[in-house]
PDB file of N, CA, C and O in Angstrom:
ATOM      1  N   MET A   1     109.083  49.056  29.906  1.00  0.00           N
ATOM      2  CA  MET A   1     109.718  50.980  28.884  1.00  0.00           C
ATOM      3  C   MET A   1     111.057  50.724  29.734  1.00  0.00           C
ATOM      4  O   MET A   1     111.368  50.576  30.915  1.00  0.00           O
ATOM      5  N   ILE A   2     111.765  50.759  28.292  1.00  0.00           N
ATOM      6  CA  ILE A   2     113.593  51.267  29.104  1.00  0.00           C
ATOM      7  C   ILE A   2     114.403  51.881  28.245  1.00  0.00           C
ATOM      8  O   ILE A   2     113.924  52.246  27.171  1.00  0.00           O
ATOM      9  N   ARG A   3     115.832  52.126  28.547  1.00  0.00           N
ATOM     10  CA  ARG A   3     116.625  53.533  27.961  1.00  0.00           C
ATOM     11  C   ARG A   3     117.056  52.586  27.278  1.00  0.00           C
ATOM     12  O   ARG A   3     116.541  51.506  27.568  1.00  0.00           O
ATOM     13  N   TYR A   4     118.236  52.558  26.016  1.00  0.00           N
ATOM     14  CA  TYR A   4     119.571  52.750  25.564  1.00  0.00           C
ATOM     15  C   TYR A   4     120.173  53.361  24.898  1.00  0.00           C
ATOM     16  O   TYR A   4     119.836  53.712  23.767  1.00  0.00           O
ATOM     17  N   SER A   5     121.670  53.740  25.712  1.00  0.00           N
ATOM     18  CA  SER A   5     122.044  54.651  24.596  1.00  0.00           C
ATOM     19  C   SER A   5     123.345  53.480  24.072  1.00  0.00           C
ATOM     20  O   SER A   5     124.105  52.690  24.632  1.00  0.00           O
ATOM     21  N   ILE A   6     123.111  53.839  22.947  1.00  0.00           N
ATOM     22  CA  ILE A   6     123.750  52.576  21.336  1.00  0.00           C
ATOM     23  C   ILE A   6     124.658  53.558  20.647  1.00  0.00           C
ATOM     24  O   ILE A   6     124.066  54.595  20.351  1.00  0.00           O
ATOM     25  N   THR A   7     125.307  53.541  20.473  1.00  0.00           N
ATOM     26  CA  THR A   7     126.413  54.210  20.039  1.00  0.00           C
ATOM     27  C   THR A   7     127.092  52.977  18.386  1.00  0.00           C
ATOM     28  O   THR A   7     127.209  51.766  18.573  1.00  0.00           O
ATOM     29  N   VAL A   8     127.299  53.371  17.518  1.00  0.00           N
ATOM     30  CA  VAL A   8     127.342  53.631  16.436  1.00  0.00           C
ATOM     31  C   VAL A   8     128.230  53.717  15.307  1.00  0.00           C
ATOM     32  O   VAL A   8     128.475  54.607  14.493  1.00  0.00           O
ATOM     33  N   SER A   9     128.735  52.283  15.527  1.00  0.00           N
ATOM     34  CA  SER A   9     130.897  53.047  13.956  1.00  0.00           C
ATOM     35  C   SER A   9     130.317  52.376  12.482  1.00  0.00           C
ATOM     36  O   SER A   9     129.480  51.478  12.566  1.00  0.00           O
ATOM     37  N   GLY A  10     130.567  52.621  11.762  1.00  0.00           N
ATOM     38  CA  GLY A  10     130.460  52.259  10.818  1.00  0.00           C
ATOM     39  C   GLY A  10     130.832  53.439   9.809  1.00  0.00           C
ATOM     40  O   GLY A  10     131.659  54.262  10.201  1.00  0.00           O
ATOM     41  N   ARG A  11     130.195  53.598   8.351  1.00  0.00           N
ATOM     42  CA  ARG A  11     129.288  55.119   7.629  1.00  0.00           C
ATOM     43  C   ARG A  11     128.283  55.401   8.387  1.00  0.00           C
ATOM     44  O   ARG A  11     127.105  55.045   8.413  1.00  0.00           O
ATOM     45  N   VAL A  12     128.672  55.820   8.758  1.00  0.00           N
ATOM     46  CA  VAL A  12     127.136  56.699   9.226  1.00  0.00           C
ATOM     47  C   VAL A  12     126.776  58.405   9.159  1.00  0.00           C
ATOM     48  O   VAL A  12     125.801  59.143   9.013  1.00  0.00           O
ATOM     49  N   GLN A  13     127.904  58.466   9.321  1.00  0.00           N
ATOM     50  CA  GLN A  13     127.941  60.144   8.691  1.00  0.00           C
ATOM     51  C   GLN A  13     128.075  60.753   7.118  1.00  0.00           C
ATOM     52  O   GLN A  13     128.773  60.345   6.190  1.00  0.00           O
ATOM     53  N   GLY A  14     127.275  61.717   7.173  1.00  0.00           N
ATOM     54  CA  GLY A  14     127.479  62.316   5.390  1.00  0.00           C
ATOM     55  C   GLY A  14     126.354  61.449   4.487  1.00  0.00           C
ATOM     56  O   GLY A  14     125.978  61.859   3.389  1.00  0.00           O
ATOM     57  N   VAL A  15     125.868  60.206   5.085  1.00  0.00           N
ATOM     58  CA  VAL A  15     124.762  59.057   4.492  1.00  0.00           C
ATOM     59  C   VAL A  15     123.610  58.792   5.133  1.00  0.00           C
ATOM     60  O   VAL A  15     123.361  57.621   5.420  1.00  0.00           O
ATOM     61  N   GLY A  16     122.544  60.011   5.532  1.00  0.00           N
ATOM     62  CA  GLY A  16     120.726  60.146   5.813  1.00  0.00           C
ATOM     63  C   GLY A  16     121.064  58.992   7.156  1.00  0.00           C
ATOM     64  O   GLY A  16     120.186  58.246   7.591  1.00  0.00           O
ATOM     65  N   PHE A  17     122.359  59.012   7.646  1.00  0.00           N
ATOM     66  CA  PHE A  17     121.674  57.977   8.888  1.00  0.00           C
ATOM     67  C   PHE A  17     121.008  58.388   9.516  1.00  0.00           C
ATOM     68  O   PHE A  17     119.937  57.784   9.459  1.00  0.00           O
ATOM     69  N   ARG A  18     121.008  59.563  10.508  1.00  0.00           N
ATOM     70  CA  ARG A  18     120.381  60.041  11.836  1.00  0.00           C
ATOM     71  C   ARG A  18     118.842  60.547  10.984  1.00  0.00           C
ATOM     72  O   ARG A  18     117.870  60.044  11.547  1.00  0.00           O
ATOM     73  N   TYR A  19     118.602  61.103  10.215  1.00  0.00           N
ATOM     74  CA  TYR A  19     117.207  60.600   9.543  1.00  0.00           C
ATOM     75  C   TYR A  19     117.271  59.646   9.564  1.00  0.00           C
ATOM     76  O   TYR A  19     116.071  59.375   9.526  1.00  0.00           O
ATOM     77  N   PHE A  20     117.758  58.738   9.600  1.00  0.00           N
ATOM     78  CA  PHE A  20     117.079  57.428   9.114  1.00  0.00           C
ATOM     79  C   PHE A  20     116.616  56.703  10.536  1.00  0.00           C
ATOM     80  O   PHE A  20     115.634  55.975  10.684  1.00  0.00           O
ATOM     81  N   VAL A  21     117.437  57.039  11.385  1.00  0.00           N
ATOM     82  CA  VAL A  21     117.763  56.852  12.699  1.00  0.00           C
ATOM     83  C   VAL A  21     116.325  57.261  12.753  1.00  0.00           C
ATOM     84  O   VAL A  21     115.630  56.272  12.520  1.00  0.00           O
ATOM     85  N   GLN A  22     115.589  58.361  12.977  1.00  0.00           N
ATOM     86  CA  GLN A  22     115.018  59.068  13.818  1.00  0.00           C
ATOM     87  C   GLN A  22     113.473  58.670  13.021  1.00  0.00           C
ATOM     88  O   GLN A  22     112.688  58.624  13.969  1.00  0.00           O
ATOM     89  N   LEU A  23     112.834  58.424  11.985  1.00  0.00           N
ATOM     90  CA  LEU A  23     112.881  57.604  10.798  1.00  0.00           C
ATOM     91  C   LEU A  23     112.323  56.323  11.545  1.00  0.00           C
ATOM     92  O   LEU A  23     111.871  56.771  12.599  1.00  0.00           O
ATOM     93  N   THR A  24     112.277  55.994  11.540  1.00  0.00           N
ATOM     94  CA  THR A  24     112.702  54.024  12.374  1.00  0.00           C
ATOM     95  C   THR A  24     112.144  54.449  14.085  1.00  0.00           C
ATOM     96  O   THR A  24     111.148  54.030  14.676  1.00  0.00           O
ATOM     97  N   ALA A  25     113.196  55.414  14.555  1.00  0.00           N
ATOM     98  CA  ALA A  25     112.247  56.073  16.429  1.00  0.00           C
ATOM     99  C   ALA A  25     110.690  56.245  16.145  1.00  0.00           C
ATOM    100  O   ALA A  25     109.821  55.945  16.964  1.00  0.00           O
ATOM    101  N   CYS A  26     110.520  56.617  15.247  1.00  0.00           N
ATOM    102  CA  CYS A  26     109.353  57.776  15.129  1.00  0.00           C
ATOM    103  C   CYS A  26     107.867  56.927  14.226  1.00  0.00           C
ATOM    104  O   CYS A  26     106.717  57.355  14.120  1.00  0.00           O
ATOM    105  N   ARG A  27     108.553  55.425  13.607  1.00  0.00           N
ATOM    106  CA  ARG A  27     107.432  54.635  13.240  1.00  0.00           C
ATOM    107  C   ARG A  27     107.281  53.557  14.404  1.00  0.00           C
ATOM    108  O   ARG A  27     106.406  52.712  14.588  1.00  0.00           O
ATOM    109  N   LEU A  28     108.202  53.811  14.984  1.00  0.00           N
ATOM    110  CA  LEU A  28     108.672  52.585  15.920  1.00  0.00           C
ATOM    111  C   LEU A  28     107.223  52.989  17.418  1.00  0.00           C
ATOM    112  O   LEU A  28     106.465  52.203  17.987  1.00  0.00           O
ATOM    113  N   ASN A  29     107.459  55.142  17.650  1.00  0.00           N
ATOM    114  CA  ASN A  29     106.574  55.859  18.357  1.00  0.00           C
ATOM    115  C   ASN A  29     108.026  55.533  20.178  1.00  0.00           C
ATOM    116  O   ASN A  29     107.755  55.041  21.273  1.00  0.00           O
ATOM    117  N   LEU A  30     109.312  56.056  19.682  1.00  0.00           N
ATOM    118  CA  LEU A  30     110.713  55.372  20.078  1.00  0.00           C
ATOM    119  C   LEU A  30     110.436  56.910  20.898  1.00  0.00           C
ATOM    120  O   LEU A  30     109.409  57.556  20.692  1.00  0.00           O
ATOM    121  N   THR A  31     111.541  57.376  21.867  1.00  0.00           N
ATOM    122  CA  THR A  31     111.749  58.702  22.147  1.00  0.00           C
ATOM    123  C   THR A  31     113.812  58.738  21.870  1.00  0.00           C
ATOM    124  O   THR A  31     114.742  57.999  21.546  1.00  0.00           O
ATOM    125  N   GLY A  32     113.558  59.949  22.225  1.00  0.00           N
ATOM    126  CA  GLY A  32     115.168  59.944  22.887  1.00  0.00           C
ATOM    127  C   GLY A  32     115.389  61.151  21.456  1.00  0.00           C
ATOM    128  O   GLY A  32     114.750  62.085  20.972  1.00  0.00           O
ATOM    129  N   TRP A  33     116.654  60.462  21.205  1.00  0.00           N
ATOM    130  CA  TRP A  33     118.049  61.636  20.431  1.00  0.00           C
ATOM    131  C   TRP A  33     118.750  60.461  19.349  1.00  0.00           C
ATOM    132  O   TRP A  33     118.313  59.328  19.147  1.00  0.00           O
ATOM    133  N   CYS A  34     119.966  61.096  18.726  1.00  0.00           N
ATOM    134  CA  CYS A  34     120.658  61.192  18.176  1.00  0.00           C
ATOM    135  C   CYS A  34     121.752  62.062  17.633  1.00  0.00           C
ATOM    136  O   CYS A  34     121.261  62.831  16.806  1.00  0.00           O
ATOM    137  N   GLU A  35     123.304  62.280  17.804  1.00  0.00           N
ATOM    138  CA  GLU A  35     123.043  62.560  17.120  1.00  0.00           C
ATOM    139  C   GLU A  35     125.507  62.456  16.622  1.00  0.00           C
ATOM    140  O   GLU A  35     126.274  61.658  17.161  1.00  0.00           O
ATOM    141  N   ASN A  36     125.855  63.374  15.706  1.00  0.00           N
ATOM    142  CA  ASN A  36     127.119  63.149  15.374  1.00  0.00           C
ATOM    143  C   ASN A  36     128.593  62.884  16.180  1.00  0.00           C
ATOM    144  O   ASN A  36     129.001  63.961  16.615  1.00  0.00           O
ATOM    145  N   PHE A  37     129.151  62.197  16.377  1.00  0.00           N
ATOM    146  CA  PHE A  37     130.294  62.150  17.364  1.00  0.00           C
ATOM    147  C   PHE A  37     131.766  62.379  16.794  1.00  0.00           C
ATOM    148  O   PHE A  37     132.279  61.591  16.001  1.00  0.00           O
ATOM    149  N   MET A  38     132.485  63.678  17.328  1.00  0.00           N
ATOM    150  CA  MET A  38     133.322  64.160  15.860  1.00  0.00           C
ATOM    151  C   MET A  38     134.218  62.393  15.477  1.00  0.00           C
ATOM    152  O   MET A  38     134.769  62.211  14.391  1.00  0.00           O
ATOM    153  N   ASN A  39     134.196  61.669  16.205  1.00  0.00           N
ATOM    154  CA  ASN A  39     135.409  60.815  15.962  1.00  0.00           C
ATOM    155  C   ASN A  39     134.278  59.770  14.564  1.00  0.00           C
ATOM    156  O   ASN A  39     134.492  58.733  13.936  1.00  0.00           O
ATOM    157  N   GLY A  40     133.276  60.613  14.605  1.00  0.00           N
ATOM    158  CA  GLY A  40     132.609  59.341  13.311  1.00  0.00           C
ATOM    159  C   GLY A  40     131.529  58.625  13.235  1.00  0.00           C
ATOM    160  O   GLY A  40     130.637  58.423  12.410  1.00  0.00           O
ATOM    161  N   ASN A  41     131.929  58.146  14.722  1.00  0.00           N
ATOM    162  CA  ASN A  41     130.622  57.285  15.396  1.00  0.00           C
ATOM    163  C   ASN A  41     128.709  57.840  15.594  1.00  0.00           C
ATOM    164  O   ASN A  41     128.766  59.029  15.278  1.00  0.00           O
ATOM    165  N   VAL A  42     127.931  57.678  15.774  1.00  0.00           N
ATOM    166  CA  VAL A  42     126.489  58.317  15.521  1.00  0.00           C
ATOM    167  C   VAL A  42     126.136  57.750  17.019  1.00  0.00           C
ATOM    168  O   VAL A  42     126.212  56.552  17.291  1.00  0.00           O
ATOM    169  N   GLN A  43     125.691  58.885  18.071  1.00  0.00           N
ATOM    170  CA  GLN A  43     125.199  57.710  19.212  1.00  0.00           C
ATOM    171  C   GLN A  43     123.932  58.149  19.560  1.00  0.00           C
ATOM    172  O   GLN A  43     123.931  59.372  19.418  1.00  0.00           O
ATOM    173  N   ILE A  44     122.760  57.725  19.978  1.00  0.00           N
ATOM    174  CA  ILE A  44     122.111  57.138  20.461  1.00  0.00           C
ATOM    175  C   ILE A  44     121.172  57.363  21.531  1.00  0.00           C
ATOM    176  O   ILE A  44     121.604  56.771  22.520  1.00  0.00           O
ATOM    177  N   GLU A  45     120.299  57.832  21.736  1.00  0.00           N
ATOM    178  CA  GLU A  45     119.555  57.480  23.184  1.00  0.00           C
ATOM    179  C   GLU A  45     118.131  57.175  22.538  1.00  0.00           C
ATOM    180  O   GLU A  45     117.612  57.885  21.676  1.00  0.00           O
ATOM    181  N   VAL A  46     117.588  56.050  23.063  1.00  0.00           N
ATOM    182  CA  VAL A  46     116.581  55.434  22.206  1.00  0.00           C
ATOM    183  C   VAL A  46     115.454  55.046  23.858  1.00  0.00           C
ATOM    184  O   VAL A  46     115.744  54.258  24.758  1.00  0.00           O
ATOM    185  N   GLN A  47     114.355  55.811  23.760  1.00  0.00           N
ATOM    186  CA  GLN A  47     113.042  54.942  24.893  1.00  0.00           C
ATOM    187  C   GLN A  47     111.919  54.680  24.747  1.00  0.00           C
ATOM    188  O   GLN A  47     110.943  55.415  24.593  1.00  0.00           O
ATOM    189  N   GLY A  48     112.034  53.393  24.799  1.00  0.00           N
ATOM    190  CA  GLY A  48     110.219  52.658  24.923  1.00  0.00           C
ATOM    191  C   GLY A  48     110.032  51.255  24.973  1.00  0.00           C
ATOM    192  O   GLY A  48     111.126  50.734  25.188  1.00  0.00           O
ATOM    193  N   VAL A  49     109.429  50.693  24.903  1.00  0.00           N
ATOM    194  CA  VAL A  49     108.533  49.586  24.696  1.00  0.00           C
ATOM    195  C   VAL A  49     109.815  49.257  24.483  1.00  0.00           C
ATOM    196  O   VAL A  49     110.779  49.847  23.995  1.00  0.00           O
ATOM    197  N   GLU A  50     109.483  47.324  25.325  1.00  0.00           N
ATOM    198  CA  GLU A  50     111.640  46.329  24.713  1.00  0.00           C
ATOM    199  C   GLU A  50     111.011  45.955  23.820  1.00  0.00           C
ATOM    200  O   GLU A  50     111.846  45.998  22.917  1.00  0.00           O
ATOM    201  N   LYS A  51     109.731  45.455  23.203  1.00  0.00           N
ATOM    202  CA  LYS A  51     109.380  45.270  21.588  1.00  0.00           C
ATOM    203  C   LYS A  51     110.070  45.851  20.897  1.00  0.00           C
ATOM    204  O   LYS A  51     111.019  45.335  20.306  1.00  0.00           O
ATOM    205  N   ASP A  52     109.631  47.456  20.795  1.00  0.00           N
ATOM    206  CA  ASP A  52     109.749  48.257  19.945  1.00  0.00           C
ATOM    207  C   ASP A  52     111.355  48.278  19.707  1.00  0.00           C
ATOM    208  O   ASP A  52     111.668  48.336  18.518  1.00  0.00           O
ATOM    209  N   ILE A  53     112.130  48.251  20.383  1.00  0.00           N
ATOM    210  CA  ILE A  53     113.421  49.283  21.316  1.00  0.00           C
ATOM    211  C   ILE A  53     113.778  47.936  20.914  1.00  0.00           C
ATOM    212  O   ILE A  53     114.979  48.182  21.033  1.00  0.00           O
ATOM    213  N   ASN A  54     113.768  46.214  20.382  1.00  0.00           N
ATOM    214  CA  ASN A  54     114.455  45.327  20.085  1.00  0.00           C
ATOM    215  C   ASN A  54     114.731  45.183  17.828  1.00  0.00           C
ATOM    216  O   ASN A  54     115.500  44.748  16.972  1.00  0.00           O
ATOM    217  N   SER A  55     113.640  45.807  17.986  1.00  0.00           N
ATOM    218  CA  SER A  55     112.293  45.928  16.331  1.00  0.00           C
ATOM    219  C   SER A  55     113.538  47.488  16.079  1.00  0.00           C
ATOM    220  O   SER A  55     114.253  47.487  15.077  1.00  0.00           O
ATOM    221  N   PHE A  56     113.595  48.338  16.811  1.00  0.00           N
ATOM    222  CA  PHE A  56     114.462  49.510  15.724  1.00  0.00           C
ATOM    223  C   PHE A  56     115.917  49.156  16.477  1.00  0.00           C
ATOM    224  O   PHE A  56     116.391  50.254  16.768  1.00  0.00           O
ATOM    225  N   ILE A  57     116.434  48.556  16.727  1.00  0.00           N
ATOM    226  CA  ILE A  57     117.873  47.592  17.072  1.00  0.00           C
ATOM    227  C   ILE A  57     117.596  47.244  15.878  1.00  0.00           C
ATOM    228  O   ILE A  57     117.309  47.971  14.928  1.00  0.00           O
ATOM    229  N   SER A  58     117.699  45.916  15.931  1.00  0.00           N
ATOM    230  CA  SER A  58     117.465  44.743  14.440  1.00  0.00           C
ATOM    231  C   SER A  58     117.428  46.372  13.578  1.00  0.00           C
ATOM    232  O   SER A  58     118.595  46.022  13.402  1.00  0.00           O
ATOM    233  N   THR A  59     117.286  47.489  13.023  1.00  0.00           N
ATOM    234  CA  THR A  59     116.443  48.109  11.806  1.00  0.00           C
ATOM    235  C   THR A  59     117.588  48.699  11.685  1.00  0.00           C
ATOM    236  O   THR A  59     117.927  48.870  10.514  1.00  0.00           O
ATOM    237  N   ILE A  60     118.332  49.084  12.506  1.00  0.00           N
ATOM    238  CA  ILE A  60     119.763  50.755  12.276  1.00  0.00           C
ATOM    239  C   ILE A  60     120.667  49.903  11.936  1.00  0.00           C
ATOM    240  O   ILE A  60     121.284  50.254  10.930  1.00  0.00           O
ATOM    241  N   LYS A  61     121.273  48.045  12.780  1.00  0.00           N
ATOM    242  CA  LYS A  61     121.973  46.783  12.196  1.00  0.00           C
ATOM    243  C   LYS A  61     121.896  46.986  10.675  1.00  0.00           C
ATOM    244  O   LYS A  61     122.813  47.585  10.112  1.00  0.00           O
ATOM    245  N   VAL A  62     121.261  46.702  10.258  1.00  0.00           N
ATOM    246  CA  VAL A  62     120.856  46.679   8.495  1.00  0.00           C
ATOM    247  C   VAL A  62     121.328  48.248   8.901  1.00  0.00           C
ATOM    248  O   VAL A  62     122.243  48.311   9.722  1.00  0.00           O
ATOM    249  N   GLY A  63     120.864  49.324   8.470  1.00  0.00           N
ATOM    250  CA  GLY A  63     120.848  50.314   8.122  1.00  0.00           C
ATOM    251  C   GLY A  63     121.061  51.310   7.093  1.00  0.00           C
ATOM    252  O   GLY A  63     122.153  51.285   6.524  1.00  0.00           O
ATOM    253  N   ASN A  64     120.381  52.005   6.822  1.00  0.00           N
ATOM    254  CA  ASN A  64     119.693  52.511   5.046  1.00  0.00           C
ATOM    255  C   ASN A  64     120.313  52.466   3.834  1.00  0.00           C
ATOM    256  O   ASN A  64     121.467  52.291   4.224  1.00  0.00           O
ATOM    257  N   ASN A  65     120.380  52.495   2.684  1.00  0.00           N
ATOM    258  CA  ASN A  65     120.759  52.101   1.101  1.00  0.00           C
ATOM    259  C   ASN A  65     123.364  52.360   1.384  1.00  0.00           C
ATOM    260  O   ASN A  65     124.357  51.703   1.073  1.00  0.00           O
ATOM    261  N   PHE A  66     123.024  53.871   2.204  1.00  0.00           N
ATOM    262  CA  PHE A  66     124.218  54.472   1.786  1.00  0.00           C
ATOM    263  C   PHE A  66     125.191  53.909   2.659  1.00  0.00           C
ATOM    264  O   PHE A  66     126.376  53.862   2.331  1.00  0.00           O
ATOM    265  N   SER A  67     124.636  53.338   4.108  1.00  0.00           N
ATOM    266  CA  SER A  67     125.315  53.513   5.351  1.00  0.00           C
ATOM    267  C   SER A  67     125.891  51.903   5.531  1.00  0.00           C
ATOM    268  O   SER A  67     125.707  51.029   4.683  1.00  0.00           O
ATOM    269  N   ARG A  68     126.577  51.721   6.731  1.00  0.00           N
ATOM    270  CA  ARG A  68     127.269  50.324   6.634  1.00  0.00           C
ATOM    271  C   ARG A  68     127.768  50.484   8.503  1.00  0.00           C
ATOM    272  O   ARG A  68     128.672  51.174   8.975  1.00  0.00           O
ATOM    273  N   VAL A  69     126.710  49.495   9.279  1.00  0.00           N
ATOM    274  CA  VAL A  69     127.169  49.682  10.787  1.00  0.00           C
ATOM    275  C   VAL A  69     127.749  48.598  10.810  1.00  0.00           C
ATOM    276  O   VAL A  69     127.145  47.527  10.753  1.00  0.00           O
ATOM    277  N   ASP A  70     129.155  48.721  10.909  1.00  0.00           N
ATOM    278  CA  ASP A  70     130.226  47.770  11.789  1.00  0.00           C
ATOM    279  C   ASP A  70     129.961  47.393  12.756  1.00  0.00           C
ATOM    280  O   ASP A  70     129.888  46.165  12.813  1.00  0.00           O
ATOM    281  N   ASP A  71     129.611  48.327  14.307  1.00  0.00           N
ATOM    282  CA  ASP A  71     129.521  47.561  15.249  1.00  0.00           C
ATOM    283  C   ASP A  71     128.507  48.684  16.013  1.00  0.00           C
ATOM    284  O   ASP A  71     128.306  49.843  15.650  1.00  0.00           O
ATOM    285  N   ILE A  72     127.897  47.941  17.252  1.00  0.00           N
ATOM    286  CA  ILE A  72     126.389  48.868  17.960  1.00  0.00           C
ATOM    287  C   ILE A  72     127.287  48.206  19.918  1.00  0.00           C
ATOM    288  O   ILE A  72     127.768  47.159  20.351  1.00  0.00           O
ATOM    289  N   ASN A  73     127.119  49.135  20.267  1.00  0.00           N
ATOM    290  CA  ASN A  73     127.193  48.938  21.422  1.00  0.00           C
ATOM    291  C   ASN A  73     126.207  49.902  22.228  1.00  0.00           C
ATOM    292  O   ASN A  73     125.778  51.005  21.891  1.00  0.00           O
ATOM    293  N   LEU A  74     125.986  49.201  23.336  1.00  0.00           N
ATOM    294  CA  LEU A  74     124.561  49.514  24.137  1.00  0.00           C
ATOM    295  C   LEU A  74     124.515  49.688  25.160  1.00  0.00           C
ATOM    296  O   LEU A  74     124.340  48.489  25.375  1.00  0.00           O
ATOM    297  N   ILE A  75     124.507  50.073  26.056  1.00  0.00           N
ATOM    298  CA  ILE A  75     124.308  50.590  27.477  1.00  0.00           C
ATOM    299  C   ILE A  75     122.863  50.856  28.648  1.00  0.00           C
ATOM    300  O   ILE A  75     122.652  51.825  29.376  1.00  0.00           O
ATOM    301  N   SER A  76     122.263  49.924  28.512  1.00  0.00           N
ATOM    302  CA  SER A  76     120.596  50.723  29.599  1.00  0.00           C
ATOM    303  C   SER A  76     120.910  51.710  30.797  1.00  0.00           C
ATOM    304  O   SER A  76     121.556  51.412  31.802  1.00  0.00           O
ATOM    305  N   LEU A  77     120.297  53.028  30.491  1.00  0.00           N
ATOM    306  CA  LEU A  77     120.133  54.008  31.182  1.00  0.00           C
ATOM    307  C   LEU A  77     118.763  54.079  31.600  1.00  0.00           C
ATOM    308  O   LEU A  77     117.785  53.419  31.248  1.00  0.00           O
ATOM    309  N   PRO A  78     118.968  55.549  32.889  1.00  0.00           N
ATOM    310  CA  PRO A  78     117.144  54.702  33.194  1.00  0.00           C
ATOM    311  C   PRO A  78     117.197  55.337  32.579  1.00  0.00           C
ATOM    312  O   PRO A  78     118.032  55.842  31.829  1.00  0.00           O
ATOM    313  N   ILE A  79     115.212  55.499  33.075  1.00  0.00           N
ATOM    314  CA  ILE A  79     114.235  55.994  32.003  1.00  0.00           C
ATOM    315  C   ILE A  79     114.265  57.869  32.100  1.00  0.00           C
ATOM    316  O   ILE A  79     114.672  58.424  33.121  1.00  0.00           O
ATOM    317  N   ILE A  80     113.813  58.587  30.987  1.00  0.00           N
ATOM    318  CA  ILE A  80     113.627  59.611  31.542  1.00  0.00           C
ATOM    319  C   ILE A  80     111.562  59.883  31.007  1.00  0.00           C
ATOM    320  O   ILE A  80     110.862  59.851  29.994  1.00  0.00           O
ATOM    321  N   GLN A  81     111.420  60.140  32.580  1.00  0.00           N
ATOM    322  CA  GLN A  81     110.059  60.751  32.373  1.00  0.00           C
ATOM    323  C   GLN A  81     109.476  61.594  31.171  1.00  0.00           C
ATOM    324  O   GLN A  81     110.397  62.349  30.860  1.00  0.00           O
ATOM    325  N   ASP A  82     108.267  61.865  30.242  1.00  0.00           N
ATOM    326  CA  ASP A  82     108.147  62.523  29.817  1.00  0.00           C
ATOM    327  C   ASP A  82     108.007  63.345  28.582  1.00  0.00           C
ATOM    328  O   ASP A  82     107.308  64.216  28.064  1.00  0.00           O
ATOM    329  N   GLU A  83     109.626  62.187  28.293  1.00  0.00           N
ATOM    330  CA  GLU A  83     109.956  62.737  27.018  1.00  0.00           C
ATOM    331  C   GLU A  83     108.702  62.324  25.815  1.00  0.00           C
ATOM    332  O   GLU A  83     108.102  61.267  25.619  1.00  0.00           O
ATOM    333  N   LYS A  84     108.637  63.471  25.237  1.00  0.00           N
ATOM    334  CA  LYS A  84     107.738  62.770  24.233  1.00  0.00           C
ATOM    335  C   LYS A  84     107.999  62.952  22.652  1.00  0.00           C
ATOM    336  O   LYS A  84     107.152  63.218  21.799  1.00  0.00           O
ATOM    337  N   LYS A  85     108.966  62.806  22.528  1.00  0.00           N
ATOM    338  CA  LYS A  85     109.247  62.854  20.620  1.00  0.00           C
ATOM    339  C   LYS A  85     111.079  62.348  20.510  1.00  0.00           C
ATOM    340  O   LYS A  85     111.845  62.128  21.449  1.00  0.00           O
ATOM    341  N   PHE A  86     111.389  62.277  18.851  1.00  0.00           N
ATOM    342  CA  PHE A  86     112.754  61.825  19.506  1.00  0.00           C
ATOM    343  C   PHE A  86     113.272  62.439  18.129  1.00  0.00           C
ATOM    344  O   PHE A  86     112.979  62.093  16.985  1.00  0.00           O
ATOM    345  N   LYS A  87     114.180  63.509  18.594  1.00  0.00           N
ATOM    346  CA  LYS A  87     115.034  63.936  17.519  1.00  0.00           C
ATOM    347  C   LYS A  87     116.660  64.309  17.644  1.00  0.00           C
ATOM    348  O   LYS A  87     117.345  64.344  18.666  1.00  0.00           O
ATOM    349  N   ILE A  88     117.061  64.585  16.209  1.00  0.00           N
ATOM    350  CA  ILE A  88     118.063  64.745  16.253  1.00  0.00           C
ATOM    351  C   ILE A  88     118.806  66.179  16.468  1.00  0.00           C
ATOM    352  O   ILE A  88     118.426  67.320  16.206  1.00  0.00           O
ATOM    353  N   LYS A  89     120.177  65.615  17.125  1.00  0.00           N
ATOM    354  CA  LYS A  89     120.755  66.898  17.519  1.00  0.00           C
ATOM    355  C   LYS A  89     121.488  67.493  16.479  1.00  0.00           C
ATOM    356  O   LYS A  89     121.703  66.943  15.398  1.00  0.00           O
ATOM    357  N   TYR A  90     121.899  68.690  16.820  1.00  0.00           N
ATOM    358  CA  TYR A  90     122.949  69.080  15.789  1.00  0.00           C
ATOM    359  C   TYR A  90     124.491  69.897  16.164  1.00  0.00           C
ATOM    360  O   TYR A  90     125.279  70.173  15.259  1.00  0.00           O
TER     361      TYR A  90
END
């Protein structure tokens, strides 16, 4: 089990990117959250099995049909016990 903080930059706000991230995380049985930042980036914390996290990262790098991902920054975090789902923060 691993957890990452991921900062995504590019055209990732106002294009359904957070919803796309949530659907991708749920499909892979990952937990965590995502949130828009004031600077135009999207912040993600995601937790799960390493192979599923790797698949998640590969998928969000491509983005949905409306987004454009320019850069992704990963930082390893401690696991959060008993986290049950992936949510969008507003």
